[in-house]
Each structure stands twice: as structure tokens, then as C-alpha cells.
C-alpha positions as CSV (number, residue, x, y, z in Angstrom):
1,X,28.0,93.5,32.9
2,X,31.4,94.9,34.0
3,X,31.5,96.7,37.4
4,X,33.4,99.6,36.0
5,X,33.2,101.3,32.7
6,X,33.9,104.5,30.7
7,X,31.4,107.4,30.6
8,X,31.8,109.4,27.3
9,X,29.7,112.6,27.8
10,X,30.6,115.3,26.9
11,X,33.2,114.1,24.2
12,X,32.3,114.7,20.7
13,X,32.8,111.9,18.0
14,X,36.3,113.0,17.0
15,X,37.6,113.1,20.6
16,X,35.8,110.1,21.9
17,X,37.2,107.7,19.3
18,X,40.9,107.9,20.6
19,X,39.7,107.9,24.1
20,X,37.6,104.7,23.7
21,X,40.5,103.0,21.7
22,X,42.8,103.9,24.7
23,X,40.5,102.7,27.2
24,X,40.1,99.3,25.5
25,X,43.9,99.0,25.6
26,X,43.8,99.8,29.4
27,X,41.2,97.0,30.0
28,X,37.8,98.7,30.0
29,X,35.1,96.7,28.4
30,X,31.9,98.7,29.5
31,X,31.2,101.8,27.4
32,X,28.4,104.2,28.1
33,X,27.0,106.6,25.5
34,X,23.5,107.9,24.5
35,X,21.8,109.5,21.6
36,X,22.0,112.9,23.3
37,X,25.8,112.8,23.7
38,X,26.1,113.0,19.9
39,X,29.1,110.6,19.9
40,X,27.8,107.2,19.2
41,X,29.6,107.0,15.9
42,X,32.9,108.0,17.7
43,X,32.4,105.4,20.3
44,X,31.7,102.8,17.6
45,X,34.8,103.8,15.5
46,X,37.0,103.6,18.7
47,X,35.8,100.0,19.5
48,X,36.4,98.9,16.1
49,X,39.9,100.5,16.0
50,X,40.7,98.7,19.3
51,X,40.3,95.4,17.6
52,X,38.7,93.5,20.6
53,X,36.3,90.8,19.9
54,X,32.7,92.1,20.1
55,X,31.6,89.5,22.6
56,X,34.2,90.8,25.1
57,X,32.5,94.3,25.0
58,X,29.5,95.6,26.8
59,X,27.9,98.7,25.1
60,X,25.3,100.8,26.7
61,X,23.3,103.7,25.0
62,X,20.2,105.5,25.8
63,X,17.3,107.2,23.9
64,X,15.7,110.6,24.6
65,X,12.0,111.8,25.1
66,X,11.2,111.9,21.2
67,X,11.5,108.1,21.3
68,X,8.9,107.4,24.1
69,X,6.7,105.0,22.2
70,X,6.7,101.4,21.2
71,X,7.6,102.4,17.6
72,X,9.9,105.1,18.7
73,X,12.0,102.7,20.7
74,X,12.3,100.5,17.8
75,X,13.5,103.3,15.7
76,X,15.9,104.7,18.3
77,X,17.5,101.3,18.8
78,X,17.9,100.9,15.0
79,X,19.6,104.4,14.7
80,X,21.9,103.8,17.5
81,X,23.0,100.4,16.1
82,X,23.6,102.2,12.8
83,X,25.7,104.9,14.4
84,X,27.5,102.5,16.5
85,X,28.0,100.1,13.6
86,X,26.8,97.1,15.8
87,X,24.5,94.2,15.4
88,X,23.1,94.4,18.9
89,X,23.2,96.4,22.0
90,X,24.2,94.9,25.4
91,X,22.0,97.5,27.3
92,X,19.4,100.1,26.1
93,X,18.2,102.7,28.6
94,X,15.4,105.1,28.8
95,X,17.4,108.2,29.4
96,X,15.0,110.4,31.5
97,X,11.4,109.6,32.6
98,X,10.1,113.0,31.5
99,X,7.0,112.3,33.8
100,X,5.2,115.5,32.5
101,X,4.8,113.9,29.2
102,X,3.3,110.7,30.7
103,X,4.9,108.4,28.1
104,X,7.8,106.5,29.9
105,X,5.6,103.4,30.5
106,X,5.0,103.2,26.6
107,X,8.9,103.6,26.2
108,X,9.4,100.7,28.8
109,X,6.7,98.6,26.8
110,X,8.8,99.3,23.7
111,X,12.1,98.2,25.4
112,X,10.3,94.9,26.4
113,X,9.3,94.2,22.9
114,X,12.6,95.1,21.6
115,X,14.3,92.7,24.0
116,X,12.4,89.8,22.8
117,X,13.6,90.5,19.4
118,X,17.1,89.9,20.3
119,X,18.5,93.3,19.3
120,X,19.0,94.3,23.0
121,X,20.4,91.9,25.4
122,X,19.5,93.9,28.5
123,X,17.1,96.8,29.2
124,X,16.9,99.4,31.9
125,X,16.3,103.1,32.8
126,X,18.2,106.1,33.9
127,X,17.2,108.8,36.4
128,X,14.1,107.0,37.5
129,X,12.9,107.6,41.0
130,X,11.2,104.8,43.1
131,X,7.8,106.4,42.3
132,X,8.5,106.1,38.4
133,X,9.7,102.4,38.9
134,X,6.6,101.6,41.0
135,X,4.4,102.6,37.9
136,X,6.6,100.5,35.6
137,X,5.9,97.4,37.8
138,X,2.4,98.3,38.3
139,X,1.6,98.6,34.5
140,X,4.0,95.9,33.1
141,X,4.9,93.6,36.0
142,X,8.6,93.9,34.8
143,X,11.3,95.7,36.6
144,X,14.4,97.3,34.8
145,X,17.6,95.3,34.8
146,X,19.6,98.6,35.5
147,X,18.8,102.2,36.8
148,X,21.7,104.5,36.0
149,X,21.4,107.5,38.5
150,X,23.5,110.6,39.7
151,X,25.1,109.1,42.8
152,X,28.5,110.0,44.8
153,X,29.2,109.8,48.5
154,X,27.6,113.2,49.2
155,X,24.6,112.2,47.1
156,X,24.1,108.7,48.6
157,X,20.6,108.0,47.2
158,X,19.9,105.4,50.0
159,X,16.3,105.0,49.4
160,X,16.8,104.4,45.6
161,X,19.5,101.9,46.4
162,X,17.4,100.1,48.8
163,X,14.6,100.0,46.4
164,X,16.7,98.7,43.7
165,X,18.1,95.9,45.9
166,X,14.6,94.8,46.9
167,X,13.6,94.6,43.2
168,X,16.7,93.1,41.7
169,X,17.7,96.3,39.8
170,X,21.5,97.0,39.4
171,X,22.5,100.6,40.5
172,X,24.8,102.3,38.1
173,X,26.3,105.5,39.2
174,X,26.9,108.5,36.9
175,X,29.1,111.4,37.9
176,X,30.6,109.0,40.6
177,X,33.4,111.5,41.5
178,X,31.2,114.5,42.2
179,X,31.5,116.4,38.7
180,X,34.0,118.9,39.9
181,X,32.2,119.8,43.2
182,X,35.2,119.4,45.4
183,X,34.2,115.8,46.6
184,X,37.7,114.6,46.1
185,X,39.2,117.3,48.5
186,X,37.0,116.0,51.4
187,X,39.3,115.4,54.4
188,X,38.0,112.0,55.1
189,X,38.7,110.9,51.6
190,X,42.2,112.4,51.4
191,X,43.0,110.7,54.7
192,X,42.0,107.3,53.5
193,X,43.8,107.8,50.2
194,X,46.9,108.7,52.0
195,X,46.7,105.8,54.3
196,X,46.1,103.4,51.3
197,X,48.7,105.0,48.9
198,X,45.8,105.6,46.5
199,X,44.5,108.7,44.9
200,X,41.2,110.2,46.2
201,X,39.4,109.1,42.9
202,X,40.3,105.5,43.4
203,X,39.0,105.6,47.0
204,X,35.7,107.0,45.8
205,X,35.5,104.6,42.9
206,X,36.1,101.8,45.4
207,X,33.4,103.1,47.7
208,X,31.0,102.7,44.8
209,X,32.1,99.2,44.0
210,X,32.1,98.2,47.6
211,X,28.6,99.6,47.9
212,X,27.3,97.2,45.3
213,X,27.1,99.8,42.4
214,X,28.4,99.7,38.8
215,X,30.3,102.8,38.0
216,X,31.1,104.7,34.9
217,X,33.7,107.6,35.4
218,X,34.5,109.7,32.5
219,X,37.9,111.1,31.5
220,X,39.9,111.9,28.4
221,X,43.2,111.8,30.1
222,X,45.1,108.5,29.6
223,X,46.7,108.8,33.0
224,X,43.3,109.2,34.7
225,X,41.8,106.4,32.5
226,X,44.4,104.1,33.9
227,X,44.0,105.4,37.4
228,X,40.3,104.9,37.5
229,X,40.4,101.3,36.3
230,X,43.2,100.3,38.8
231,X,40.8,99.8,41.7
232,X,40.3,96.1,41.6
233,X,43.3,95.1,43.8
234,X,42.0,96.5,47.2
235,X,38.8,96.9,49.1
236,X,37.7,99.4,51.8
237,X,37.1,98.2,55.3
238,X,33.6,98.5,56.7
239,X,34.9,101.5,58.8
240,X,36.2,103.2,55.8
241,X,33.0,102.8,53.9
242,X,31.0,104.1,56.8
243,X,33.2,107.2,57.1
244,X,32.9,107.9,53.4
245,X,29.1,107.3,53.4
246,X,28.8,109.8,56.2
247,X,29.5,112.5,53.8
248,X,25.9,112.0,52.4
249,X,24.2,115.4,52.7
250,X,20.7,113.8,52.6
251,X,17.8,116.1,51.4
252,X,20.2,118.9,50.8
253,X,22.2,116.8,48.5
254,X,19.2,115.6,46.7
255,X,17.9,119.1,46.3
256,X,21.2,120.2,44.5
257,X,21.1,117.3,42.1
258,X,19.2,117.2,38.8
259,X,15.6,116.3,39.6
260,X,14.0,113.9,37.0
261,X,10.5,115.2,37.9
262,X,11.3,118.5,36.5
263,X,14.4,117.8,34.2
264,X,15.0,115.6,31.3
265,X,15.6,115.3,27.5
């Protein structure tokens, strides 16, 4: 799984096709979409237009609550493959646990069965809390390979990342740049960026990578697409990582984030 990829929400089919094609040309190989984004056809069209061999690409999609059953997962995967025009998925995720429906364990059982069929190479979840993961482990004995969660320096998710590390789960960050909350204007990030001759976004993305996360920033700008992927020729020092990590707002940050115990689709 590539360490950095392209998030595609909220682009529609028409807009995302050109962005994906540009991104492939810039070196992106991980692409993240979902049924609920409504752009799987456009993502697939962009990948085909780029002309890169399928085996070089890593395509992730997600299914929503209507597919939380063994049969539903199988149908969701088939529908996503048809829209993307692919023979297999590299990674398929449960998009949200929706615990009030009490069906996410069935969704996970469906993914386990689907992986055995070979249509999906890796399986995981998105927006699951440690309590949700505990239940998957207790009832199936199998941990997800990936958990994609909202994560940035002010929303550090230390407990979740520690849980993932203890259970061999890859942490993947969505909204890694703070989703327009002013994170990139934080003085400590601006200072490190100036000292390094980098942009604030590059510094934050490097923080994710140096913290052991996979990261999927989103942009429709070719300039920013190029900027976001140009982060593999430097690393942050331990002091810089600590200074950025100190931005974590703890419980206040968690309270401001989407809560997967009450939100989901």
C-alpha cells in the first residue's frame, strides 16, 4: 500500500476523471473513493485514461450502511467493480460502523468472505473506534488491515493509533490537512515550513508519514497535487514532530470531530 494517495471527495465523476489522470502523471498510485462519493465511474475513467498498468495502482473504495450484511457486501463490491471497471479491488472498507444499527460485524464477516474469493486483496474499516474494533476481534478473531480515520495534528487520535499499532492495523488519515480549519496557519507549522523551505501542507503531510500513517490528501489543483506528493525527500526531526504533535487538542479536538457513534452513512 503506498504511503500517500489521493482522496477524491467531493469531486463528481466529471471533475474527478481529469484530476485522477493528472495525479497518476505526477506519481500518485493510491486512489481513495467510496460509493457515497458518487464518483467511482470518474475515478475508473481517469485511471484508464492515464494508461498505467493495473498492477501499479492501489484502488480503495468503501460501502455504506445499506450493505451491512454478508450478501450486501458481496453486492456492494460487485457494483463498485462495475462502476470502476476493474477486475479486483486493492482495499475495500466499511465506511462507517453505524453502531445503532448493530450490523457492522455482519459487514465485517462479509468482507472476510469476499477476501477469500480473491475479488478484494485487502479489507478494512473506516471511522471505527477501539470499542468497535474490539467487537470485531471478539466475534471474528480477525483485525482489519486498515482503519481510515479523521486525523491531523490538532486531532491526534493517540489512543486509536496506539490500539492500531498493538493489533497490526494500518492507520490511514483522512482530512489530514485539517479541512479548512486553519491548521496550516498554526505558527509552529509556519515556522518549520519556513526553516525547511517547504509549504505548511508539506510539513503536515510529512508529520503524518513520520508518525507512521498512510495519508490521502485531496485537491483538484495540479499545483497542490504536485506539492502534496513532493514530501519523500525530507523527514522531520524528533523535536519537530513533538512540536507539531503538541498542537493536539485532546478531548476538545475529539469533541469537534465527527463522532462515529452518532454519525454515519
